[in-house]
C-alpha positions as CSV (number, residue, x, y, z in Angstrom):
1,X,-78.1,5.9,-30.2
2,X,-81.5,5.6,-31.1
3,X,-83.3,7.3,-34.0
4,X,-85.8,10.3,-32.9
5,X,-88.3,11.1,-35.5
6,X,-88.9,14.9,-36.1
7,X,-90.1,17.4,-38.7
8,X,-87.1,18.8,-38.7
9,X,-85.1,15.8,-39.3
10,X,-81.9,14.4,-40.8
11,X,-83.1,15.4,-44.4
12,X,-82.8,18.9,-43.8
13,X,-79.7,18.4,-42.1
14,X,-78.0,16.5,-44.9
15,X,-79.3,18.8,-47.7
16,X,-77.7,21.9,-45.9
17,X,-74.4,20.1,-45.3
18,X,-74.7,19.1,-49.0
19,X,-75.2,22.9,-49.7
20,X,-72.1,23.8,-47.9
21,X,-73.1,24.4,-44.1
22,X,-70.8,22.0,-42.6
23,X,-71.0,23.1,-38.8
24,X,-73.2,20.0,-37.8
25,X,-71.8,16.8,-37.2
26,X,-72.8,13.4,-38.5
27,X,-74.4,11.2,-35.8
28,X,-72.1,8.3,-36.5
29,X,-68.9,10.5,-36.2
30,X,-69.9,12.3,-33.1
31,X,-70.7,8.8,-31.6
32,X,-67.4,7.8,-32.5
33,X,-65.6,10.8,-31.2
34,X,-67.3,10.4,-28.0
35,X,-66.3,6.7,-27.6
36,X,-62.7,7.5,-28.9
37,X,-61.8,10.7,-27.3
38,X,-64.1,11.3,-24.2
39,X,-62.0,10.6,-21.1
40,X,-64.8,10.4,-18.8
41,X,-68.5,10.2,-18.5
42,X,-69.0,14.0,-18.2
43,X,-66.6,14.5,-21.0
44,X,-68.8,12.4,-23.2
45,X,-72.0,13.9,-21.8
46,X,-70.7,17.4,-22.8
47,X,-69.7,16.3,-26.1
48,X,-73.0,14.8,-26.9
49,X,-75.2,17.8,-25.5
50,X,-73.1,20.8,-27.0
51,X,-72.4,19.7,-30.4
52,X,-74.8,20.7,-33.4
53,X,-75.7,17.4,-35.1
54,X,-77.2,16.9,-38.5
55,X,-80.2,14.6,-37.4
56,X,-82.3,14.4,-34.3
57,X,-81.6,11.5,-32.3
58,X,-81.3,9.9,-28.8
59,X,-77.9,9.2,-27.3
60,X,-78.0,6.5,-24.4
61,X,-75.0,7.0,-22.3
62,X,-73.7,5.0,-19.4
63,X,-70.6,5.4,-17.4
64,X,-68.5,3.3,-15.1
65,X,-69.9,4.8,-11.7
66,X,-73.1,3.6,-10.1
67,X,-76.0,6.1,-11.3
68,X,-73.9,7.3,-14.5
69,X,-76.8,6.7,-17.0
70,X,-78.7,9.3,-19.1
71,X,-80.8,9.5,-22.3
72,X,-80.0,12.7,-24.2
73,X,-82.7,13.9,-26.4
74,X,-81.4,15.9,-29.4
75,X,-82.8,17.9,-32.1
76,X,-80.3,19.3,-34.9
77,X,-79.3,22.3,-33.3
78,X,-79.8,21.9,-29.4
79,X,-80.3,19.4,-26.7
80,X,-84.0,19.2,-25.9
81,X,-83.7,17.1,-22.7
82,X,-81.1,15.3,-20.5
83,X,-82.9,12.4,-18.4
84,X,-80.9,11.1,-15.7
85,X,-81.4,7.5,-14.5
86,X,-82.0,8.9,-10.9
87,X,-85.2,10.8,-12.3
88,X,-86.6,7.8,-13.8
89,X,-88.2,6.3,-10.8
90,X,-86.5,3.1,-11.6
91,X,-83.4,2.5,-9.5
92,X,-81.3,0.4,-11.7
93,X,-82.2,1.2,-15.5
94,X,-83.1,3.9,-18.0
95,X,-84.7,3.1,-21.2
96,X,-85.4,4.5,-24.5
97,X,-87.9,3.3,-27.1
98,X,-87.7,6.0,-30.0
99,X,-90.1,8.5,-28.3
100,X,-89.5,11.4,-25.9
101,X,-89.8,10.2,-22.3
102,X,-92.0,13.0,-21.2
103,X,-94.8,11.9,-24.1
104,X,-96.9,9.0,-24.5
105,X,-95.7,6.5,-27.4
106,X,-97.8,6.2,-30.4
107,X,-100.5,3.9,-29.3
108,X,-99.5,1.3,-31.9
109,X,-95.9,1.2,-30.9
110,X,-95.7,1.3,-27.2
111,X,-92.4,-0.6,-26.5
112,X,-92.0,1.4,-23.3
113,X,-94.7,-0.5,-21.0
114,X,-93.4,-4.1,-22.2
115,X,-89.7,-2.9,-21.7
116,X,-90.4,-1.6,-18.2
117,X,-92.0,-4.9,-17.4
118,X,-89.1,-6.9,-18.8
119,X,-86.7,-5.0,-16.8
120,X,-88.6,-5.1,-13.6
121,X,-88.9,-8.9,-14.1
122,X,-85.2,-9.1,-14.9
123,X,-84.4,-7.4,-11.4
124,X,-81.2,-5.6,-10.6
125,X,-79.5,-8.8,-9.5
126,X,-79.9,-10.5,-12.8
127,X,-78.6,-7.5,-14.9
128,X,-75.8,-8.1,-17.2
129,X,-75.4,-8.6,-21.1
130,X,-77.4,-11.9,-21.5
131,X,-80.4,-10.2,-19.7
132,X,-80.3,-7.2,-21.6
133,X,-80.2,-9.3,-24.7
134,X,-83.1,-11.1,-23.7
135,X,-84.9,-8.0,-23.2
136,X,-84.2,-6.4,-26.5
137,X,-85.0,-9.7,-28.2
138,X,-88.5,-9.9,-26.8
139,X,-91.3,-8.7,-29.0
140,X,-92.4,-5.9,-29.5
141,X,-88.9,-4.5,-28.7
142,X,-87.5,-6.5,-31.2
143,X,-89.6,-5.6,-34.5
144,X,-89.2,-5.4,-38.3
145,X,-87.5,-1.9,-38.0
146,X,-85.1,-3.0,-35.7
147,X,-81.7,-2.9,-37.6
148,X,-79.1,-3.9,-35.0
149,X,-78.4,-4.3,-31.3
150,X,-75.2,-2.9,-29.7
151,X,-74.5,-4.2,-26.0
152,X,-71.7,-2.4,-24.0
153,X,-70.2,-2.7,-20.6
154,X,-68.2,0.3,-19.9
155,X,-65.9,-1.1,-16.9
156,X,-64.4,-4.1,-19.2
157,X,-64.7,-2.6,-22.5
158,X,-66.9,-5.6,-23.6
159,X,-68.8,-4.8,-27.1
160,X,-71.4,-7.1,-28.6
161,X,-73.0,-6.0,-31.9
162,X,-75.7,-8.0,-33.6
163,X,-77.7,-7.5,-37.0
164,X,-81.1,-8.2,-36.3
165,X,-84.0,-10.0,-37.9
166,X,-87.5,-10.4,-36.5
167,X,-89.3,-13.7,-37.3
168,X,-92.8,-13.7,-38.4
169,X,-95.4,-13.0,-36.8
170,X,-93.5,-9.7,-36.4
171,X,-94.9,-6.2,-36.5
172,X,-93.1,-3.1,-38.2
173,X,-93.4,-1.6,-34.8
């Protein structure tokens, strides 16, 4: 899950929830529901694309079959986009850096270009938890706004989480 900045954002969803409108799901709870109750990649994909949520978000979902990887771009009431790995132009990865993939990132926060370079340098043969962690630990992907990193491997059930700190010199984005 990645935060998505949007004018119709989480504050509005939270206020609606406090005022009694309870049809939207909290991002953390829907993420947990997807992990705990979905019996397949397609089941998780359906849950994350069809449920109303309190805040805009990017859900990055991977399955245990080759090619099962997608970024789901959500606003509070609907899915704006479902971007499949096969449509990225990269045969072995899909990446999300808090910006809609069809738009240019903010010029002072282009993590997409260096992340793509790092992934291409890593190569498909070297993909794994240590390699992905190294990419996510490289500046500017790691910055002052990076709160945590979660690394998961679906077929083995492996999960690692890290609270992150970016030592100076480190930019806020």
